CHARMM-style PDB file with segment names, atoms N, HN, CA, C and O in Angstrom:
ATOM      1  N   UNK     1      14.619  -0.744  10.498  1.00  0.00      PROA
ATOM      2  CA  UNK     1      13.191  -0.903  10.348  1.00  0.00      PROA
ATOM      3  C   UNK     1      12.727  -0.136   9.111  1.00  0.00      PROA
ATOM      4  O   UNK     1      13.136   1.002   8.882  1.00  0.00      PROA
ATOM      5  N   UNK     2      11.883  -0.767   8.334  1.00  0.00      PROA
ATOM      6  HN  UNK     2      11.551  -1.691   8.520  1.00  0.00      PROA
ATOM      7  CA  UNK     2      11.354  -0.123   7.142  1.00  0.00      PROA
ATOM      8  C   UNK     2      10.295   0.884   7.518  1.00  0.00      PROA
ATOM      9  O   UNK     2       9.598   0.727   8.520  1.00  0.00      PROA
ATOM     10  N   UNK     3      10.178   1.925   6.707  1.00  0.00      PROA
ATOM     11  HN  UNK     3      10.745   2.053   5.893  1.00  0.00      PROA
ATOM     12  CA  UNK     3       9.155   2.932   6.937  1.00  0.00      PROA
ATOM     13  C   UNK     3       7.766   2.387   6.658  1.00  0.00      PROA
ATOM     14  O   UNK     3       7.596   1.365   5.993  1.00  0.00      PROA
ATOM     15  N   UNK     4       6.787   3.093   7.182  1.00  0.00      PROA
ATOM     16  HN  UNK     4       6.925   3.923   7.722  1.00  0.00      PROA
ATOM     17  CA  UNK     4       5.398   2.670   7.048  1.00  0.00      PROA
ATOM     18  C   UNK     4       4.999   2.535   5.587  1.00  0.00      PROA
ATOM     19  O   UNK     4       4.316   1.577   5.224  1.00  0.00      PROA
ATOM     20  N   UNK     5       5.408   3.466   4.749  1.00  0.00      PROA
ATOM     21  HN  UNK     5       5.963   4.244   5.044  1.00  0.00      PROA
ATOM     22  CA  UNK     5       5.023   3.406   3.348  1.00  0.00      PROA
ATOM     23  C   UNK     5       5.514   2.122   2.693  1.00  0.00      PROA
ATOM     24  O   UNK     5       4.765   1.475   1.960  1.00  0.00      PROA
ATOM     25  N   UNK     6       6.749   1.751   2.945  1.00  0.00      PROA
ATOM     26  HN  UNK     6       7.357   2.277   3.540  1.00  0.00      PROA
ATOM     27  CA  UNK     6       7.298   0.532   2.349  1.00  0.00      PROA
ATOM     28  C   UNK     6       6.601  -0.701   2.906  1.00  0.00      PROA
ATOM     29  O   UNK     6       6.371  -1.660   2.168  1.00  0.00      PROA
ATOM     30  N   UNK     7       6.263  -0.698   4.177  1.00  0.00      PROA
ATOM     31  HN  UNK     7       6.450   0.081   4.776  1.00  0.00      PROA
ATOM     32  CA  UNK     7       5.553  -1.835   4.757  1.00  0.00      PROA
ATOM     33  C   UNK     7       4.202  -2.033   4.083  1.00  0.00      PROA
ATOM     34  O   UNK     7       3.827  -3.155   3.743  1.00  0.00      PROA
ATOM     35  N   UNK     8       3.486  -0.955   3.894  1.00  0.00      PROA
ATOM     36  HN  UNK     8       3.790  -0.043   4.170  1.00  0.00      PROA
ATOM     37  CA  UNK     8       2.170  -1.042   3.242  1.00  0.00      PROA
ATOM     38  C   UNK     8       2.329  -1.538   1.812  1.00  0.00      PROA
ATOM     39  O   UNK     8       1.595  -2.425   1.377  1.00  0.00      PROA
ATOM     40  N   UNK     9       3.282  -0.972   1.078  1.00  0.00      PROA
ATOM     41  HN  UNK     9       3.878  -0.251   1.431  1.00  0.00      PROA
ATOM     42  CA  UNK     9       3.500  -1.420  -0.312  1.00  0.00      PROA
ATOM     43  C   UNK     9       3.867  -2.889  -0.360  1.00  0.00      PROA
ATOM     44  O   UNK     9       3.399  -3.613  -1.238  1.00  0.00      PROA
ATOM     45  N   UNK    10       4.692  -3.340   0.563  1.00  0.00      PROA
ATOM     46  HN  UNK    10       5.072  -2.752   1.277  1.00  0.00      PROA
ATOM     47  CA  UNK    10       5.112  -4.739   0.599  1.00  0.00      PROA
ATOM     48  C   UNK    10       3.918  -5.659   0.852  1.00  0.00      PROA
ATOM     49  O   UNK    10       3.797  -6.705   0.215  1.00  0.00      PROA
ATOM     50  N   UNK    11       3.053  -5.282   1.763  1.00  0.00      PROA
ATOM     51  HN  UNK    11       3.152  -4.432   2.280  1.00  0.00      PROA
ATOM     52  CA  UNK    11       1.868  -6.089   2.066  1.00  0.00      PROA
ATOM     53  C   UNK    11       0.933  -6.130   0.857  1.00  0.00      PROA
ATOM     54  O   UNK    11       0.386  -7.183   0.529  1.00  0.00      PROA
ATOM     55  N   UNK    12       0.751  -4.992   0.201  1.00  0.00      PROA
ATOM     56  HN  UNK    12       1.196  -4.137   0.468  1.00  0.00      PROA
ATOM     57  CA  UNK    12      -0.111  -4.947  -0.975  1.00  0.00      PROA
ATOM     58  C   UNK    12       0.462  -5.826  -2.085  1.00  0.00      PROA
ATOM     59  O   UNK    12      -0.274  -6.581  -2.719  1.00  0.00      PROA
ATOM     60  N   UNK    13       1.762  -5.733  -2.323  1.00  0.00      PROA
ATOM     61  HN  UNK    13       2.360  -5.119  -1.809  1.00  0.00      PROA
ATOM     62  CA  UNK    13       2.375  -6.570  -3.368  1.00  0.00      PROA
ATOM     63  C   UNK    13       2.242  -8.049  -3.042  1.00  0.00      PROA
ATOM     64  O   UNK    13       1.998  -8.865  -3.930  1.00  0.00      PROA
ATOM     65  N   UNK    14       2.401  -8.393  -1.779  1.00  0.00      PROA
ATOM     66  HN  UNK    14       2.599  -7.730  -1.057  1.00  0.00      PROA
ATOM     67  CA  UNK    14       2.260  -9.785  -1.352  1.00  0.00      PROA
ATOM     68  C   UNK    14       0.835 -10.280  -1.592  1.00  0.00      PROA
ATOM     69  O   UNK    14       0.621 -11.385  -2.090  1.00  0.00      PROA
ATOM     70  N   UNK    15      -0.131  -9.443  -1.228  1.00  0.00      PROA
ATOM     71  HN  UNK    15       0.042  -8.545  -0.823  1.00  0.00      PROA
ATOM     72  CA  UNK    15      -1.539  -9.813  -1.420  1.00  0.00      PROA
ATOM     73  C   UNK    15      -1.861  -9.955  -2.901  1.00  0.00      PROA
ATOM     74  O   UNK    15      -2.598 -10.859  -3.295  1.00  0.00      PROA
ATOM     75  N   UNK    16      -1.313  -9.069  -3.719  1.00  0.00      PROA
ATOM     76  HN  UNK    16      -0.714  -8.335  -3.399  1.00  0.00      PROA
ATOM     77  CA  UNK    16      -1.521  -9.174  -5.162  1.00  0.00      PROA
ATOM     78  C   UNK    16      -0.980 -10.503  -5.678  1.00  0.00      PROA
ATOM     79  O   UNK    16      -1.619 -11.162  -6.498  1.00  0.00      PROA
ATOM     80  N   UNK    17       0.195 -10.891  -5.198  1.00  0.00      PROA
ATOM     81  HN  UNK    17       0.714 -10.355  -4.532  1.00  0.00      PROA
ATOM     82  CA  UNK    17       0.794 -12.153  -5.625  1.00  0.00      PROA
ATOM     83  C   UNK    17      -0.082 -13.327  -5.202  1.00  0.00      PROA
ATOM     84  O   UNK    17      -0.319 -14.238  -5.995  1.00  0.00      PROA
ATOM     85  N   UNK    18      -0.566 -13.313  -3.952  1.00  0.00      PROA
ATOM     86  HN  UNK    18      -0.373 -12.573  -3.308  1.00  0.00      PROA
ATOM     87  CA  UNK    18      -1.441 -14.381  -3.451  1.00  0.00      PROA
ATOM     88  C   UNK    18      -2.682 -14.536  -4.325  1.00  0.00      PROA
ATOM     89  O   UNK    18      -3.144 -15.652  -4.568  1.00  0.00      PROA
ATOM     90  N   UNK    19      -3.216 -13.416  -4.794  1.00  0.00      PROA
ATOM     91  HN  UNK    19      -2.841 -12.510  -4.597  1.00  0.00      PROA
ATOM     92  CA  UNK    19      -4.461 -13.427  -5.557  1.00  0.00      PROA
ATOM     93  C   UNK    19      -4.228 -13.385  -7.066  1.00  0.00      PROA
ATOM     94  O   UNK    19      -5.177 -13.242  -7.837  1.00  0.00      PROA
ATOM     95  N   UNK    20      -2.978 -13.508  -7.484  1.00  0.00      PROA
ATOM     96  HN  UNK    20      -2.207 -13.624  -6.857  1.00  0.00      PROA
ATOM     97  CA  UNK    20      -2.605 -13.465  -8.903  1.00  0.00      PROA
ATOM     98  C   UNK    20      -3.142 -12.212  -9.593  1.00  0.00      PROA
ATOM     99  O   UNK    20      -3.662 -12.279 -10.707  1.00  0.00      PROA
ATOM    100  N   UNK    21      -3.010 -11.082  -8.924  1.00  0.00      PROA
ATOM    101  HN  UNK    21      -2.587 -11.028  -8.019  1.00  0.00      PROA
ATOM    102  CA  UNK    21      -3.461  -9.800  -9.476  1.00  0.00      PROA
ATOM    103  C   UNK    21      -2.244  -9.055 -10.015  1.00  0.00      PROA
ATOM    104  O   UNK    21      -1.310  -8.753  -9.273  1.00  0.00      PROA
ATOM    105  N   UNK    22      -2.266  -8.766 -11.306  1.00  0.00      PROA
ATOM    106  HN  UNK    22      -3.025  -9.011 -11.909  1.00  0.00      PROA
ATOM    107  CA  UNK    22      -1.183  -8.033 -11.950  1.00  0.00      PROA
ATOM    108  C   UNK    22      -1.429  -6.528 -11.800  1.00  0.00      PROA
ATOM    109  O   UNK    22      -2.499  -6.101 -11.366  1.00  0.00      PROA
ATOM    110  N   UNK    23      -0.425  -5.742 -12.164  1.00  0.00      PROA
ATOM    111  HN  UNK    23       0.444  -6.088 -12.516  1.00  0.00      PROA
ATOM    112  CA  UNK    23      -0.590  -4.287 -12.157  1.00  0.00      PROA
ATOM    113  C   UNK    23      -1.745  -3.902 -13.075  1.00  0.00      PROA
ATOM    114  O   UNK    23      -2.559  -3.042 -12.738  1.00  0.00      PROA
ATOM    115  N   UNK    24      -1.810  -4.551 -14.245  1.00  0.00      PROA
ATOM    116  HN  UNK    24      -1.149  -5.250 -14.519  1.00  0.00      PROA
ATOM    117  CA  UNK    24      -2.860  -4.240 -15.208  1.00  0.00      PROA
ATOM    118  C   UNK    24      -4.245  -4.588 -14.653  1.00  0.00      PROA
ATOM    119  O   UNK    24      -5.192  -3.816 -14.804  1.00  0.00      PROA
ATOM    120  N   UNK    25      -4.354  -5.749 -14.014  1.00  0.00      PROA
ATOM    121  HN  UNK    25      -3.585  -6.376 -13.892  1.00  0.00      PROA
ATOM    122  CA  UNK    25      -5.643  -6.155 -13.434  1.00  0.00      PROA
ATOM    123  C   UNK    25      -6.039  -5.204 -12.300  1.00  0.00      PROA
ATOM    124  O   UNK    25      -7.206  -4.827 -12.191  1.00  0.00      PROA
ATOM    125  N   UNK    26      -5.082  -4.818 -11.461  1.00  0.00      PROA
ATOM    126  HN  UNK    26      -4.135  -5.124 -11.549  1.00  0.00      PROA
ATOM    127  CA  UNK    26      -5.367  -3.885 -10.380  1.00  0.00      PROA
ATOM    128  C   UNK    26      -5.835  -2.543 -10.948  1.00  0.00      PROA
ATOM    129  O   UNK    26      -6.738  -1.909 -10.403  1.00  0.00      PROA
ATOM    130  N   UNK    27      -5.219  -2.128 -12.031  1.00  0.00      PROA
ATOM    131  HN  UNK    27      -4.485  -2.643 -12.473  1.00  0.00      PROA
ATOM    132  CA  UNK    27      -5.633  -0.888 -12.692  1.00  0.00      PROA
ATOM    133  C   UNK    27      -7.083  -0.997 -13.162  1.00  0.00      PROA
ATOM    134  O   UNK    27      -7.876  -0.076 -12.963  1.00  0.00      PROA
ATOM    135  N   UNK    28      -7.422  -2.116 -13.780  1.00  0.00      PROA
ATOM    136  HN  UNK    28      -6.779  -2.864 -13.941  1.00  0.00      PROA
ATOM    137  CA  UNK    28      -8.794  -2.321 -14.247  1.00  0.00      PROA
ATOM    138  C   UNK    28      -9.787  -2.329 -13.081  1.00  0.00      PROA
ATOM    139  O   UNK    28     -10.861  -1.735 -13.171  1.00  0.00      PROA
ATOM    140  N   UNK    29      -9.426  -2.995 -12.003  1.00  0.00      PROA
ATOM    141  HN  UNK    29      -8.553  -3.477 -11.930  1.00  0.00      PROA
ATOM    142  CA  UNK    29     -10.322  -3.123 -10.854  1.00  0.00      PROA
ATOM    143  C   UNK    29     -10.517  -1.808 -10.101  1.00  0.00      PROA
ATOM    144  O   UNK    29     -11.581  -1.569  -9.531  1.00  0.00      PROA
ATOM    145  N   UNK    30      -9.492  -0.958 -10.097  1.00  0.00      PROA
ATOM    146  HN  UNK    30      -8.627  -1.152 -10.560  1.00  0.00      PROA
ATOM    147  CA  UNK    30      -9.554   0.284  -9.328  1.00  0.00      PROA
ATOM    148  C   UNK    30      -9.909   1.506 -10.168  1.00  0.00      PROA
ATOM    149  O   UNK    30     -10.296   2.542  -9.628  1.00  0.00      PROA
ATOM    150  N   UNK    31      -9.777   1.386 -11.486  1.00  0.00      PROA
ATOM    151  HN  UNK    31      -9.462   0.544 -11.925  1.00  0.00      PROA
ATOM    152  CA  UNK    31      -9.992   2.546 -12.349  1.00  0.00      PROA
ATOM    153  C   UNK    31      -8.807   3.497 -12.352  1.00  0.00      PROA
ATOM    154  O   UNK    31      -8.907   4.621 -12.843  1.00  0.00      PROA
ATOM    155  N   UNK    32      -7.681   3.044 -11.801  1.00  0.00      PROA
ATOM    156  HN  UNK    32      -7.600   2.131 -11.402  1.00  0.00      PROA
ATOM    157  CA  UNK    32      -6.442   3.837 -11.790  1.00  0.00      PROA
ATOM    158  C   UNK    32      -5.616   3.405 -13.003  1.00  0.00      PROA
ATOM    159  O   UNK    32      -5.480   2.210 -13.264  1.00  0.00      PROA
ATOM    160  N   UNK    33      -5.071   4.354 -13.732  1.00  0.00      PROA
ATOM    161  HN  UNK    33      -5.181   5.325 -13.519  1.00  0.00      PROA
ATOM    162  CA  UNK    33      -4.262   4.007 -14.899  1.00  0.00      PROA
ATOM    163  C   UNK    33      -3.068   3.156 -14.466  1.00  0.00      PROA
ATOM    164  O   UNK    33      -2.477   3.386 -13.411  1.00  0.00      PROA
ATOM    165  N   UNK    34      -2.718   2.159 -15.304  1.00  0.00      PROA
ATOM    166  HN  UNK    34      -3.198   1.972 -16.161  1.00  0.00      PROA
ATOM    167  CA  UNK    34      -1.658   1.219 -14.943  1.00  0.00      PROA
ATOM    168  C   UNK    34      -0.340   1.885 -14.577  1.00  0.00      PROA
ATOM    169  O   UNK    34       0.288   1.463 -13.606  1.00  0.00      PROA
ATOM    170  N   UNK    35       0.120   2.919 -15.313  1.00  0.00      PROA
ATOM    171  HN  UNK    35      -0.390   3.262 -16.102  1.00  0.00      PROA
ATOM    172  CA  UNK    35       1.368   3.564 -14.895  1.00  0.00      PROA
ATOM    173  C   UNK    35       1.273   4.151 -13.476  1.00  0.00      PROA
ATOM    174  O   UNK    35       2.256   4.163 -12.736  1.00  0.00      PROA
ATOM    175  N   UNK    36       0.093   4.631 -13.113  1.00  0.00      PROA
ATOM    176  HN  UNK    36      -0.706   4.621 -13.715  1.00  0.00      PROA
ATOM    177  CA  UNK    36      -0.086   5.188 -11.768  1.00  0.00      PROA
ATOM    178  C   UNK    36      -0.108   4.089 -10.707  1.00  0.00      PROA
ATOM    179  O   UNK    36       0.364   4.297  -9.589  1.00  0.00      PROA
ATOM    180  N   UNK    37      -0.649   2.931 -11.048  1.00  0.00      PROA
ATOM    181  HN  UNK    37      -1.033   2.762 -11.956  1.00  0.00      PROA
ATOM    182  CA  UNK    37      -0.597   1.785 -10.132  1.00  0.00      PROA
ATOM    183  C   UNK    37       0.860   1.429  -9.863  1.00  0.00      PROA
ATOM    184  O   UNK    37       1.253   1.205  -8.718  1.00  0.00      PROA
ATOM    185  N   UNK    38       1.652   1.379 -10.920  1.00  0.00      PROA
ATOM    186  HN  UNK    38       1.333   1.561 -11.850  1.00  0.00      PROA
ATOM    187  CA  UNK    38       3.072   1.060 -10.774  1.00  0.00      PROA
ATOM    188  C   UNK    38       3.774   2.102  -9.904  1.00  0.00      PROA
ATOM    189  O   UNK    38       4.600   1.751  -9.061  1.00  0.00      PROA
ATOM    190  N   UNK    39       3.456   3.359 -10.100  1.00  0.00      PROA
ATOM    191  HN  UNK    39       2.785   3.644 -10.785  1.00  0.00      PROA
ATOM    192  CA  UNK    39       4.059   4.425  -9.277  1.00  0.00      PROA
ATOM    193  C   UNK    39       3.698   4.250  -7.803  1.00  0.00      PROA
ATOM    194  O   UNK    39       4.543   4.429  -6.926  1.00  0.00      PROA
ATOM    195  N   UNK    40       2.445   3.900  -7.535  1.00  0.00      PROA
ATOM    196  HN  UNK    40       1.758   3.754  -8.247  1.00  0.00      PROA
ATOM    197  CA  UNK    40       2.020   3.673  -6.148  1.00  0.00      PROA
ATOM    198  C   UNK    40       2.789   2.512  -5.522  1.00  0.00      PROA
ATOM    199  O   UNK    40       3.260   2.607  -4.389  1.00  0.00      PROA
ATOM    200  N   UNK    41       2.911   1.427  -6.266  1.00  0.00      PROA
ATOM    201  HN  UNK    41       2.528   1.350  -7.187  1.00  0.00      PROA
ATOM    202  CA  UNK    41       3.521   0.212  -5.724  1.00  0.00      PROA
ATOM    203  C   UNK    41       5.041   0.306  -5.601  1.00  0.00      PROA
ATOM    204  O   UNK    41       5.651  -0.453  -4.847  1.00  0.00      PROA
ATOM    205  N   UNK    42       5.651   1.229  -6.333  1.00  0.00      PROA
ATOM    206  HN  UNK    42       5.155   1.846  -6.945  1.00  0.00      PROA
ATOM    207  CA  UNK    42       7.103   1.381  -6.250  1.00  0.00      PROA
ATOM    208  C   UNK    42       7.505   2.557  -5.360  1.00  0.00      PROA
ATOM    209  O   UNK    42       8.692   2.795  -5.135  1.00  0.00      PROA
ATOM    210  N   UNK    43       6.514   3.286  -4.857  1.00  0.00      PROA
ATOM    211  HN  UNK    43       5.550   3.093  -5.040  1.00  0.00      PROA
ATOM    212  CA  UNK    43       6.817   4.389  -3.957  1.00  0.00      PROA
ATOM    213  C   UNK    43       7.118   5.696  -4.645  1.00  0.00      PROA
ATOM    214  O   UNK    43       7.569   6.644  -4.002  1.00  0.00      PROA
ATOM    215  N   UNK    44       6.877   5.769  -5.943  1.00  0.00      PROA
ATOM    216  HN  UNK    44       6.510   4.999  -6.466  1.00  0.00      PROA
ATOM    217  CA  UNK    44       7.127   7.010  -6.666  1.00  0.00      PROA
ATOM    218  C   UNK    44       6.020   8.033  -6.431  1.00  0.00      PROA
ATOM    219  O   UNK    44       6.189   9.218  -6.720  1.00  0.00      PROA
ATOM    220  N   UNK    45       4.896   7.573  -5.911  1.00  0.00      PROA
ATOM    221  HN  UNK    45       4.758   6.610  -5.677  1.00  0.00      PROA
ATOM    222  CA  UNK    45       3.799   8.482  -5.576  1.00  0.00      PROA
ATOM    223  C   UNK    45       2.952   7.824  -4.493  1.00  0.00      PROA
ATOM    224  O   UNK    45       3.131   6.648  -4.176  1.00  0.00      PROA
ATOM    225  N   UNK    46       2.033   8.596  -3.936  1.00  0.00      PROA
ATOM    226  HN  UNK    46       1.888   9.551  -4.195  1.00  0.00      PROA
ATOM    227  CA  UNK    46       1.082   8.042  -2.985  1.00  0.00      PROA
ATOM    228  C   UNK    46       1.633   7.785  -1.599  1.00  0.00      PROA
ATOM    229  O   UNK    46       1.082   6.970  -0.860  1.00  0.00      PROA
ATOM    230  N   UNK    47       2.698   8.456  -1.234  1.00  0.00      PROA
ATOM    231  HN  UNK    47       3.145   9.119  -1.834  1.00  0.00      PROA
ATOM    232  CA  UNK    47       3.287   8.228   0.085  1.00  0.00      PROA
ATOM    233  C   UNK    47       2.377   8.769   1.184  1.00  0.00      PROA
ATOM    234  O   UNK    47       1.713   9.792   1.021  1.00  0.00      PROA
ATOM    235  N   UNK    48       2.366   8.062   2.291  1.00  0.00      PROA
ATOM    236  HN  UNK    48       2.906   7.231   2.424  1.00  0.00      PROA
ATOM    237  CA  UNK    48       1.661   8.540   3.471  1.00  0.00      PROA
ATOM    238  C   UNK    48       2.487   9.710   3.997  1.00  0.00      PROA
ATOM    239  O   UNK    48       3.692   9.564   4.199  1.00  0.00      PROA
ATOM    240  N   UNK    49       1.868  10.861   4.222  1.00  0.00      PROA
ATOM    241  HN  UNK    49       0.889  10.980   4.058  1.00  0.00      PROA
ATOM    242  CA  UNK    49       2.629  12.050   4.612  1.00  0.00      PROA
ATOM    243  C   UNK    49       3.510  11.830   5.835  1.00  0.00      PROA
ATOM    244  O   UNK    49       3.125  11.156   6.790  1.00  0.00      PROA
ATOM    245  N   UNK    50       4.696  12.414   5.781  1.00  0.00      PROA
ATOM    246  HN  UNK    50       5.009  12.962   5.005  1.00  0.00      PROA
ATOM    247  CA  UNK    50       5.673  12.286   6.855  1.00  0.00      PROA
ATOM    248  C   UNK    50       5.090  12.736   8.200  1.00  0.00      PROA
ATOM    249  O   UNK    50       5.402  12.157   9.241  1.00  0.00      PROA
ATOM    250  N   UNK    51       4.250  13.761   8.172  1.00  0.00      PROA
ATOM    251  HN  UNK    51       3.996  14.231   7.326  1.00  0.00      PROA
ATOM    252  CA  UNK    51       3.665  14.232   9.425  1.00  0.00      PROA
ATOM    253  C   UNK    51       2.784  13.173  10.073  1.00  0.00      PROA
ATOM    254  O   UNK    51       2.757  13.060  11.298  1.00  0.00      PROA
ATOM    255  N   UNK    52       2.067  12.400   9.271  1.00  0.00      PROA
ATOM    256  HN  UNK    52       2.090  12.492   8.275  1.00  0.00      PROA
ATOM    257  CA  UNK    52       1.273  11.314   9.844  1.00  0.00      PROA
ATOM    258  C   UNK    52       2.180  10.280  10.486  1.00  0.00      PROA
ATOM    259  O   UNK    52       1.869   9.752  11.554  1.00  0.00      PROA
ATOM    260  N   UNK    53       3.303   9.989   9.837  1.00  0.00      PROA
ATOM    261  HN  UNK    53       3.556  10.418   8.970  1.00  0.00      PROA
ATOM    262  CA  UNK    53       4.251   9.032  10.410  1.00  0.00      PROA
ATOM    263  C   UNK    53       4.733   9.523  11.763  1.00  0.00      PROA
ATOM    264  O   UNK    53       4.837   8.738  12.706  1.00  0.00      PROA
ATOM    265  N   UNK    54       5.029  10.814  11.870  1.00  0.00      PROA
ATOM    266  HN  UNK    54       4.944  11.452  11.104  1.00  0.00      PROA
ATOM    267  CA  UNK    54       5.487  11.380  13.145  1.00  0.00      PROA
ATOM    268  C   UNK    54       4.422  11.253  14.226  1.00  0.00      PROA
ATOM    269  O   UNK    54       4.723  10.886  15.362  1.00  0.00      PROA
ATOM    270  N   UNK    55       3.164  11.559  13.866  1.00  0.00      PROA
ATOM    271  HN  UNK    55       2.920  11.856  12.943  1.00  0.00      PROA
ATOM    272  CA  UNK    55       2.063  11.463  14.827  1.00  0.00      PROA
ATOM    273  C   UNK    55       1.912  10.020  15.310  1.00  0.00      PROA
ATOM    274  O   UNK    55       1.797   9.769  16.509  1.00  0.00      PROA
ATOM    275  N   UNK    56       1.912   9.093  14.385  1.00  0.00      PROA
ATOM    276  HN  UNK    56       2.005   9.297  13.410  1.00  0.00      PROA
ATOM    277  CA  UNK    56       1.764   7.683  14.750  1.00  0.00      PROA
ATOM    278  C   UNK    56       2.925   7.214  15.622  1.00  0.00      PROA
ATOM    279  O   UNK    56       2.723   6.487  16.595  1.00  0.00      PROA
ATOM    280  N   UNK    57       4.143   7.630  15.272  1.00  0.00      PROA
ATOM    281  HN  UNK    57       4.308   8.220  14.481  1.00  0.00      PROA
ATOM    282  CA  UNK    57       5.318   7.241  16.053  1.00  0.00      PROA
ATOM    283  C   UNK    57       5.217   7.746  17.494  1.00  0.00      PROA
ATOM    284  O   UNK    57       5.466   6.994  18.437  1.00  0.00      PROA
ATOM    285  N   UNK    58       4.854   9.010  17.660  1.00  0.00      PROA
ATOM    286  HN  UNK    58       4.652   9.620  16.894  1.00  0.00      PROA
ATOM    287  CA  UNK    58       4.773   9.607  18.993  1.00  0.00      PROA
ATOM    288  C   UNK    58       3.717   8.894  19.841  1.00  0.00      PROA
ATOM    289  O   UNK    58       3.890   8.732  21.049  1.00  0.00      PROA
ATOM    290  N   UNK    59       2.631   8.473  19.205  1.00  0.00      PROA
ATOM    291  HN  UNK    59       2.491   8.605  18.224  1.00  0.00      PROA
ATOM    292  CA  UNK    59       1.549   7.824  19.934  1.00  0.00      PROA
ATOM    293  C   UNK    59       1.732   6.308  20.054  1.00  0.00      PROA
ATOM    294  O   UNK    59       0.897   5.612  20.633  1.00  0.00      PROA
ATOM    295  N   UNK    60       2.834   5.814  19.500  1.00  0.00      PROA
ATOM    296  HN  UNK    60       3.512   6.379  19.030  1.00  0.00      PROA
ATOM    297  CA  UNK    60       3.097   4.374  19.572  1.00  0.00      PROA
ATOM    298  C   UNK    60       2.138   3.567  18.718  1.00  0.00      PROA
ATOM    299  O   UNK    60       1.770   2.449  19.078  1.00  0.00      PROA
ATOM    300  N   UNK    61       1.732   4.133  17.583  1.00  0.00      PROA
ATOM    301  HN  UNK    61       2.031   5.041  17.291  1.00  0.00      PROA
ATOM    302  CA  UNK    61       0.799   3.464  16.685  1.00  0.00      PROA
ATOM    303  C   UNK    61       1.469   3.162  15.354  1.00  0.00      PROA
ATOM    304  O   UNK    61       2.476   3.769  14.991  1.00  0.00      PROA
ATOM    305  N   UNK    62       0.890   2.214  14.640  1.00  0.00      PROA
ATOM    306  HN  UNK    62       0.072   1.720  14.935  1.00  0.00      PROA
ATOM    307  CA  UNK    62       1.360   1.946  13.288  1.00  0.00      PROA
ATOM    308  C   UNK    62       0.162   1.663  12.407  1.00  0.00      PROA
ATOM    309  O   UNK    62      -0.852   1.136  12.866  1.00  0.00      PROA
ATOM    310  N   UNK    63       0.284   2.013  11.151  1.00  0.00      PROA
ATOM    311  HN  UNK    63       1.108   2.441  10.778  1.00  0.00      PROA
ATOM    312  CA  UNK    63      -0.737   1.739  10.152  1.00  0.00      PROA
ATOM    313  C   UNK    63      -0.509   0.321   9.662  1.00  0.00      PROA
ATOM    314  O   UNK    63       0.606  -0.040   9.283  1.00  0.00      PROA
ATOM    315  N   UNK    64      -1.561  -0.480   9.670  1.00  0.00      PROA
ATOM    316  HN  UNK    64      -2.466  -0.187   9.978  1.00  0.00      PROA
ATOM    317  CA  UNK    64      -1.433  -1.879   9.292  1.00  0.00      PROA
ATOM    318  C   UNK    64      -2.429  -2.196   8.181  1.00  0.00      PROA
ATOM    319  O   UNK    64      -3.609  -1.860   8.278  1.00  0.00      PROA
ATOM    320  N   UNK    65      -1.949  -2.837   7.140  1.00  0.00      PROA
ATOM    321  HN  UNK    65      -0.991  -3.111   7.061  1.00  0.00      PROA
ATOM    322  CA  UNK    65      -2.825  -3.346   6.091  1.00  0.00      PROA
ATOM    323  C   UNK    65      -3.044  -4.823   6.371  1.00  0.00      PROA
ATOM    324  O   UNK    65      -2.090  -5.589   6.501  1.00  0.00      PROA
ATOM    325  N   UNK    66      -4.298  -5.211   6.462  1.00  0.00      PROA
ATOM    326  HN  UNK    66      -5.074  -4.589   6.357  1.00  0.00      PROA
ATOM    327  CA  UNK    66      -4.613  -6.611   6.735  1.00  0.00      PROA
ATOM    328  C   UNK    66      -5.867  -6.988   5.964  1.00  0.00      PROA
ATOM    329  O   UNK    66      -6.649  -6.117   5.582  1.00  0.00      PROA
ATOM    330  N   UNK    67      -6.061  -8.274   5.737  1.00  0.00      PROA
ATOM    331  HN  UNK    67      -5.425  -8.981   6.047  1.00  0.00      PROA
ATOM    332  CA  UNK    67      -7.257  -8.697   5.010  1.00  0.00      PROA
ATOM    333  C   UNK    67      -8.529  -8.275   5.741  1.00  0.00      PROA
ATOM    334  O   UNK    67      -8.585  -8.285   6.971  1.00  0.00      PROA
ATOM    335  N   UNK    68      -9.534  -7.908   4.976  1.00  0.00      PROA
ATOM    336  HN  UNK    68      -9.488  -7.900   3.977  1.00  0.00      PROA
ATOM    337  CA  UNK    68     -10.835  -7.559   5.558  1.00  0.00      PROA
ATOM    338  C   UNK    68     -11.499  -8.814   6.103  1.00  0.00      PROA
ATOM    339  O   UNK    68     -11.335  -9.914   5.575  1.00  0.00      PROA
ATOM    340  N   UNK    69     -12.252  -8.612   7.175  1.00  0.00      PROA
ATOM    341  HN  UNK    69     -12.385  -7.718   7.603  1.00  0.00      PROA
ATOM    342  CA  UNK    69     -13.039  -9.718   7.712  1.00  0.00      PROA
ATOM    343  C   UNK    69     -14.256  -9.919   6.829  1.00  0.00      PROA
ATOM    344  O   UNK    69     -14.870  -8.954   6.374  1.00  0.00      PROA
ATOM    345  N   UNK    70     -14.598 -11.157   6.594  1.00  0.00      PROA
ATOM    346  HN  UNK    70     -14.099 -11.941   6.964  1.00  0.00      PROA
ATOM    347  CA  UNK    70     -15.799 -11.464   5.836  1.00  0.00      PROA
ATOM    348  C   UNK    70     -16.883 -11.814   6.827  1.00  0.00      PROA
ATOM    349  O   UNK    70     -16.807 -12.822   7.528  1.00  0.00      PROA
ATOM    350  N   UNK    71     -17.910 -10.951   6.876  1.00  0.00      PROA
ATOM    351  HN  UNK    71     -17.972 -10.132   6.306  1.00  0.00      PROA
ATOM    352  CA  UNK    71     -19.009 -11.176   7.816  1.00  0.00      PROA
ATOM    353  C   UNK    71     -20.098 -12.024   7.220  1.00  0.00      PROA
ATOM    354  OT1 UNK    71     -21.095 -12.305   7.885  1.00  0.00      PROA
TER     355      UNK     71
END
């Protein structure tokens, strides 16, 4: 089973592909420098702390990234 961080990154990359959003476009939209966007998406930075993973595991919870509902 993949760790939570990789699952979130995978979902984000998939969503970017669906919406034709490049690293550069995501950087422009978020105000995050493009090299930092790449670091986030490759797992070089921005990891969800291990302690949170332990808490979620013990409680039988998982962090899920999903599309926002449009009201």
